[in-house]
N, C-alpha and C positions, 0 to 999 in steps of 0.2 A: 504493500500500500504506500510505503514511503517513496518508492520509485515512481508510482503512479502520480503522487502529488508533485514530484519534480517535473514530470512531463506536463502536468496540469498547469504549473506555474509558467512554463514556456509557452503553452498554448494561449494562456490568458494574456501574456505579454504580446504575442502576435496579434491577438484580437483587439486589445485595448491600450497597449503601450503602458500598462500599469505593471510595475516590477514588484511582484509579491516577495521577492528575496529581501526587499528593504524593510518589510514588516516583521514584527515578532511572530515567529512561525506558529507556535502553539496557539496563541490567541487568534490569529487570523485563520488558521486551518479549522479551528473549532467553529468560528463564525460561518465559514464556507460550507463545512460539513452539515451544519444545521440547515442552511439554505437549500442545499442539494436534497437532503432528506425531505424537507417540506414540499419540494416540487416533485417528489416521488421518483427521483433518479437513483439508481443503485450504484453507479460508479462515476468516476471523473470523466472518462471518455464519452459516455452517453450524455453527460451534462454539457460537455464542450460541444458536441454535435447539436444539442438543443440551442446553445448560445449562438451558434453560427446560423441557425435557420429561423429562430423565433425572436423577433425584435422585442417583444414584451419581456421575455425571459432575460434577454441581454440587458435591457434597461434596468430591470429589477436587480440584476447581479451587480452592475456598476454602482447603482444607488446604495445597495446593501454593503458593498465593499468599502466605499468611501464613507468616512465617519461624519455624519451630518447632525451632530447635536449642537444646536446654536440657539442663542437668544439675545435680545437686545440688552445692552448695558450689563453683560455678565460680569460678576464680581464688582458691584457698584463702587466700592472704595477705591479700586484701581482706576476706574473711569473718572472718579472725582479727582484723583491725583493727576490724571491726564489733563483734565480741565483746568485745575488750579496751578499746576507746576510745569508739566511737560509742554503743553501747547503755548503758554506764554513765552517760554524759553525758545522754542523752535520758531515762533513767529518773529520774535526779536532778532533771532539769528538769520533767518532765511526770508523774512517778509511775507507778504500775502500770497506769494507764488509757491508756498510750501508743497512739496511733492510727497504724496503718501501712497503706500502700497499695502493693501489688505490681502495677505496671502492665505490661501485655503479658506476663502471667505464664506463657504457654504451658501446658505439661503439669503445672504445679504444683510443679516441683522447687524453684523459688525461694521461693514463700511457705512451703512446708513447711520449707525450710532456715531461713527466718527464725524460724519457731515454735521449732525445735529449739535454735537459738542463744539466742533471747530467753528461753527457759525456764530458762537458767542464771542469769537476773537477776531474773525475777519468776515467781510461780506460773503454771504452764501454764494453769490454769483461768481466769486473768485475761486471757489473750492472745486478741485478736480482730484478724484481718488481712483487709482487703478485697483480693481478687485478681481482676484483670480481664483479659480478652482479647477480641479481635474474633472469634476462631474458636471456634464452639460445639463443634466436635468435640474440640478439645484441652481445653476446659473439662470435657467429659464424662470424658476420660481423667484429668484432674486430680482430679475428684471420686472416681473409682474408686481412685486411689492405688496402682496396681500398676506397678512399674518393673523395668527390666532391670538386670542387674549393671553394664552399661556406664554407665547413668545415675548409679549410686552410686559410681563408681570414685574420685571425689575426696572423698567424704564421710568424715570421721574415723570410726574404728571404734567409738568410744563411742556415736555417734548410731545407727549401724547396729544395734548390739546392743540399744540401749534402745528404739528406735522402729520396727523392722522385723521382719517374720516372713517367712522364706523359703517360697515357694509354688512348687514345681517349680524352674525356672530363674529365676523372677521373685521380687520382693520387695514385700510388702504393707506399706504404712505403717499405723501404729496409728490406731485411731479417736480416741484421745486427741489426736493431732496434727490429724487431719482436722477435728474439730469446732471448731478454732480459726480455720479459714479459710472465708470467705464468697466463693465464686466467682460472678462476675457477667459478663455480656456487656457489652463496652464498646469503642467506637471512639474512639481518641485524637484523631482529626481532626474528630470530629463531635459527640460526646456531652458533656454537662456533667461536670465533674470533681468528685470528692468534696471536701468542705470541711473545714477545720481539721485537716489531716493533720500529724502530727509527723515522719514519715519516709516518703518516697516512694522506692521501688526500681524503676528502669526501666533494664534493662541489655541491651545488644547488640540493640537494636531500632531506635533512632532513627537509627543509621548508614545505614539503608536509605531514609531520607526526604531530600527536598531541603533546602537550607539554610533556605529560607523556612518550610517545614513544621517543621523542627527548632526554629527560633526561636519559632514559635507554641506548640509543645508545651512548651518550657522556660518560656515566659512563663506559660502556664496552670498548670504545676507550681508556679511561684513563688506564684501567686495561691492555689493549693490548700493550700500549706504554712502552718502557724502561724508567727509570729515565733519564732525559735530552732529551727525544724525544719530537716531536712536532705534533700537529694536525693542518692541513690546511683546512679551510672551505670556503664556497662560499661567494661572496661579499654581499649577502643579509642575511647572517646567523650568525650574531654576537651572541655569547653565553653570555647572560646577567648574568647568575648565575655561571660563570666559576669558581670563587673562591670557591663557595660552593661545586663544583664538584671536587675540588682539583687542578685545573689548575692555572698557572700564565700566564700573557700575557703582552708582551712589544711592540707588533705590532698588528694592526688590522688584524683580520682573521687568526692569528696564535696563538695557545694555547699550552703551554709547560707543561710537567710533570716535577716537580722540581727534581733536582739531589739528 
């Protein structure tokens, strides 16, 4: 069965360009085995044949494989810190043309949160955020900008009132916020990274990668940042070897490229 899984990983890469070798194997294999059993396939080869011929099965697989747990203003104390400390420093350093990349942005909660917070510091018409994810389905959801009440549970009321309209039980984000975000398909392990970025936000994704893949991603983030730029990571993702990678850090979960 181990050899079957090795072949399966190669087939998945050929089909999706997603490299399963970069993920923690036990955790990812368990997720995949559960999905295969749920779809009543008995082995990897049959499932791969299904992925090649059944678009719904293929879309379900990619969506299941990529981790899409997202919500607005996740870990509010860190967003407050972004508002009160990080953005004022970055705007002072780089002006209104601050360049932001929301990497592995999932359904758009994070880049839209960035727009709403940054709009307190610069005119919203000046805000342009690059938001990327490997999963084209979630990018479609992000562009639609329609969210459940659960997704908005941590968002301060001022942002809900200003930027959302209730539609049935859901909430539609305003076009004013939408137009600030450029959603693009991107594979962190394979594709070129944006250049000259002042702030990179990549949260609660890298934890699913191997240590080797993490280091590669953090090095590429470092190269992507301008001197004086910052990387904002998730609340479970402290970079232990950040000094070795070239970063400095004066706040938890924020890592800076020295000027």
